[in-house]
MDAnalysis code that builds the backbone (N, CA, C; Angstrom):
import MDAnalysis as mda
import numpy as np

u = mda.Universe.empty(204, n_residues=68, atom_resindex=np.repeat(np.arange(68), 3), trajectory=True)
u.add_TopologyAttr("name", ["N", "CA", "C"] * 68)
u.add_TopologyAttr("resid", np.arange(1, 69))
u.add_TopologyAttr("resname", ["MET", "VAL", "VAL", "LYS", "ILE", "ILE", "GLU", "THR", "ILE", "GLY", "SER", "SER", "PRO", "GLU", "SER", "TRP", "GLU", "ALA", "ALA", "ILE", "LYS", "ASN", "ALA", "VAL", "ASP", "GLU", "ALA", "SER", "GLU", "LEU", "PRO", "ILE", "PHE", "LYS", "SER", "LYS", "SER", "ASN", "ILE", "THR", "GLN", "VAL", "ASN", "VAL", "LYS", "SER", "PHE", "ASP", "VAL", "GLY", "VAL", "GLU", "ASP", "ASN", "GLN", "ILE", "SER", "VAL", "PHE", "LYS", "CYS", "ARG", "VAL", "GLU", "ILE", "LEU", "LEU", "GLU"])
u.atoms.positions = np.array([
    [31.127, 61.778, -6.509],
    [30.213, 62.715, -6.743],
    [29.922, 62.516, -5.008],
    [29.696, 63.863, -4.947],
    [28.700, 63.806, -3.470],
    [27.737, 64.134, -3.581],
    [26.582, 63.688, -3.016],
    [25.298, 64.081, -2.939],
    [24.905, 64.601, -1.563],
    [24.076, 65.319, -1.594],
    [23.285, 65.785, -0.304],
    [22.100, 65.378, -0.281],
    [21.523, 65.118, 0.799],
    [20.164, 64.788, 1.085],
    [19.724, 65.644, 1.989],
    [18.380, 66.485, 1.982],
    [17.496, 67.484, 2.689],
    [16.272, 66.907, 2.789],
    [15.731, 66.192, 4.228],
    [14.664, 65.644, 4.530],
    [13.755, 66.911, 4.656],
    [12.348, 67.200, 4.336],
    [11.447, 68.017, 4.785],
    [9.938, 67.511, 4.448],
    [8.984, 68.314, 4.669],
    [7.905, 67.973, 4.815],
    [6.924, 68.876, 4.299],
    [6.550, 68.214, 3.007],
    [5.563, 69.180, 2.233],
    [3.895, 68.911, 2.225],
    [3.341, 70.229, 2.568],
    [1.785, 70.270, 3.056],
    [0.896, 70.785, 1.788],
    [-0.336, 70.183, 1.582],
    [-1.399, 70.944, 0.905],
    [-2.633, 70.670, 0.652],
    [-3.755, 71.853, 0.962],
    [-4.973, 71.738, 0.908],
    [-5.797, 70.588, -0.516],
    [-5.126, 70.456, -1.077],
    [-5.476, 69.882, -2.398],
    [-5.030, 68.547, -2.396],
    [-3.880, 68.580, -2.459],
    [-3.196, 66.681, -2.937],
    [-1.670, 66.330, -2.314],
    [-1.723, 64.887, -2.813],
    [-0.359, 64.735, -2.213],
    [0.735, 65.438, -2.906],
    [0.138, 65.332, -4.181],
    [0.781, 65.821, -5.724],
    [1.431, 67.296, -5.178],
    [0.449, 68.288, -5.162],
    [0.421, 69.392, -4.823],
    [1.690, 69.660, -3.551],
    [1.356, 68.433, -2.286],
    [2.239, 68.831, -1.324],
    [3.724, 68.438, -1.198],
    [3.970, 67.317, -2.747],
    [5.435, 67.045, -2.706],
    [6.275, 68.562, -3.271],
    [5.010, 68.873, -4.480],
    [5.581, 70.275, -5.146],
    [5.807, 71.134, -4.447],
    [5.292, 71.649, -3.428],
    [5.442, 72.683, -2.095],
    [6.790, 72.147, -1.368],
    [6.708, 71.121, -1.077],
    [8.033, 70.697, -0.468],
    [9.484, 70.887, -1.160],
    [9.480, 70.454, -2.457],
    [10.640, 71.282, -3.419],
    [11.018, 72.374, -3.654],
    [9.641, 73.020, -3.994],
    [9.597, 74.609, -3.948],
    [10.153, 75.141, -2.964],
    [9.580, 74.757, -1.613],
    [10.390, 75.884, -0.446],
    [11.827, 74.951, -0.050],
    [12.086, 73.829, -0.234],
    [13.769, 73.405, -0.139],
    [14.307, 74.036, -1.018],
    [14.130, 74.228, -2.411],
    [14.876, 75.068, -3.472],
    [15.118, 76.372, -2.883],
    [14.786, 77.040, -1.977],
    [14.587, 78.769, -1.460],
    [15.834, 78.623, -0.237],
    [16.395, 77.272, 0.007],
    [17.005, 77.479, 1.065],
    [18.421, 77.839, 0.452],
    [19.511, 78.155, 1.615],
    [20.500, 78.566, 0.690],
    [21.570, 77.666, 0.221],
    [21.317, 76.612, 0.660],
    [22.307, 75.546, 0.055],
    [22.204, 75.430, -1.532],
    [20.970, 75.962, -2.050],
    [20.744, 76.027, -3.637],
    [21.618, 77.580, -4.137],
    [21.726, 78.319, -3.040],
    [22.672, 79.644, -3.911],
    [24.292, 78.964, -4.173],
    [24.664, 77.648, -3.799],
    [25.619, 77.122, -4.351],
    [25.630, 76.388, -5.647],
    [24.727, 76.298, -6.165],
    [24.308, 75.666, -7.551],
    [23.931, 74.423, -7.440],
    [23.918, 73.946, -6.158],
    [23.032, 72.910, -6.233],
    [21.824, 72.347, -6.994],
    [21.714, 71.338, -7.668],
    [20.934, 71.038, -8.318],
    [20.289, 69.747, -7.501],
    [18.787, 69.668, -7.655],
    [17.832, 68.369, -7.298],
    [17.607, 67.737, -8.180],
    [18.348, 65.985, -7.978],
    [18.395, 65.358, -8.908],
    [17.352, 64.244, -8.344],
    [16.728, 64.030, -7.239],
    [16.079, 63.165, -7.171],
    [14.932, 63.322, -6.036],
    [13.705, 63.114, -5.936],
    [13.092, 63.532, -4.600],
    [12.415, 61.590, -4.307],
    [12.440, 61.196, -3.212],
    [12.383, 60.310, -2.369],
    [11.078, 60.798, -1.894],
    [9.836, 59.843, -1.899],
    [8.860, 60.322, -0.747],
    [8.724, 59.343, 0.070],
    [8.638, 59.641, 1.366],
    [9.244, 58.385, 2.532],
    [7.762, 58.091, 3.061],
    [6.757, 58.785, 3.143],
    [5.403, 59.005, 3.656],
    [4.335, 59.829, 3.356],
    [3.206, 59.515, 3.571],
    [2.215, 60.254, 3.190],
    [1.117, 60.199, 4.384],
    [0.610, 61.333, 4.718],
    [-0.170, 61.519, 5.762],
    [-1.309, 62.777, 5.744],
    [-2.555, 62.816, 6.321],
    [-3.304, 63.567, 6.193],
    [-4.195, 64.211, 7.580],
    [-4.225, 65.443, 7.662],
    [-4.646, 66.067, 8.577],
    [-6.220, 66.093, 8.368],
    [-6.721, 65.644, 9.858],
    [-8.153, 65.639, 9.537],
    [-9.049, 66.675, 10.420],
    [-9.908, 67.124, 9.730],
    [-11.127, 68.545, 10.894],
    [-12.469, 67.858, 10.616],
    [-13.197, 67.647, 11.784],
    [-14.650, 67.903, 11.443],
    [-14.866, 66.289, 10.590],
    [-13.736, 65.435, 10.390],
    [-14.319, 63.855, 10.009],
    [-13.798, 64.024, 8.510],
    [-13.018, 65.219, 8.242],
    [-12.810, 65.351, 6.754],
    [-11.650, 65.771, 6.596],
    [-10.861, 65.144, 5.389],
    [-9.476, 65.838, 4.857],
    [-9.396, 66.986, 4.618],
    [-8.467, 67.866, 5.864],
    [-7.874, 69.429, 5.684],
    [-6.788, 69.920, 5.086],
    [-6.213, 68.634, 5.241],
    [-4.660, 68.989, 4.264],
    [-3.598, 67.686, 4.290],
    [-3.249, 67.642, 2.894],
    [-2.234, 66.436, 2.509],
    [-0.945, 66.685, 3.009],
    [-0.192, 65.713, 3.708],
    [1.427, 66.077, 4.059],
    [2.306, 64.843, 3.506],
    [3.220, 65.397, 3.062],
    [4.239, 63.928, 2.697],
    [5.529, 64.446, 3.429],
    [6.247, 63.355, 3.835],
    [7.645, 63.587, 3.993],
    [8.745, 63.106, 2.618],
    [9.086, 63.917, 2.488],
    [10.160, 63.754, 1.399],
    [11.785, 63.798, 1.307],
    [12.452, 63.429, 0.882],
    [14.097, 63.165, 0.827],
    [14.375, 63.928, -0.603],
    [14.920, 65.166, -0.564],
    [15.553, 65.970, -1.708],
    [17.149, 65.325, -1.802],
    [17.331, 64.676, -2.884],
    [18.533, 64.743, -2.969],
    [19.375, 65.653, -4.085],
    [20.447, 66.296, -3.566],
    [21.218, 67.562, -4.536],
    [22.633, 67.129, -4.895],
    [22.986, 67.220, -5.686],
    [24.115, 66.850, -6.436],
    [25.124, 68.050, -6.818],
])
């Protein structure tokens, strides 16, 4: 079995869960998925936030997406 790994960053003004979903949604639009690769697993590598005026403005997560 060959596994491909894509590392990307997702972001959302709402939550880390939405940021992860956005990362997966955006990655699934890449040309690599045209070859019928399927996402088998998503590993969250790190969580971060962006701050403006001392308030959280964006949730960010670095994810590793595994394709089979």
